TIFISE-871858 format. One record per residue (C-alpha): x, z, y. Coordinates in pm, whole numbers, plus 50000, padded with zeros to 5 digits. Layout:
<tilums>
XZY...
</tilums>
This chain:
<tilums>
781551276776350780191263376677780291225576643779831221177018783191238077074784801216676803783311185076956784511195177304788031201277174788051167377001786981150177324789731168177514792331158077255791151122077274791421123177653794961137077623795971106077425795491087277752797991110877912800591119877649802201098977379804891107577129806641078476963809901081876770810861047276900810571058277266813151083377388813511097077036809961110777027810141129677356806581134677489805991108677761803171097877984801201072277784802191036477862805491046978019808961059077932808601088478171809031121977993806481148878077809291172778161810201150078454806971159978627807591197078581811231193278691810141174979006807471200779089809971228979035812331212079280809601210579546808371174979505804701167979559802591148679310802711119379553806511121479565806681121479187804381091279160806451072779421809531077879203807661069278881805011043378977804091036278613802541071178592798951072978715797781101378936794931107778689797471113478412799331138978624796141156978720794881158278361798221171478234798331198478500794721208678436795261210478060798431230978115796561254378351793811259578094796351266777824798081293078035795031308478204792281309377942791731340277733792241319777418795821312177518798391323377261800561335077551800011371377640801531391577920801991428777858
</tilums>
């Protein structure tokens, strides 16, 4: 086991706690941006509808741009890295 990889993953998970929170008392446990009641899916819905990140943040000012950027980067890594469990035939 490469402990550097494990340590890196732990740091990334810790950083994600600043972005995503799940609390059964907030929206029934729906994943939200930390410190807000804004569900993560709202960002993806807005982007799908053509909104920019700036437009999303204008509508949800409690969400920080850094949170959005970190979520998008983590999602990109999940989808694009070779270690992703998602495979395309």
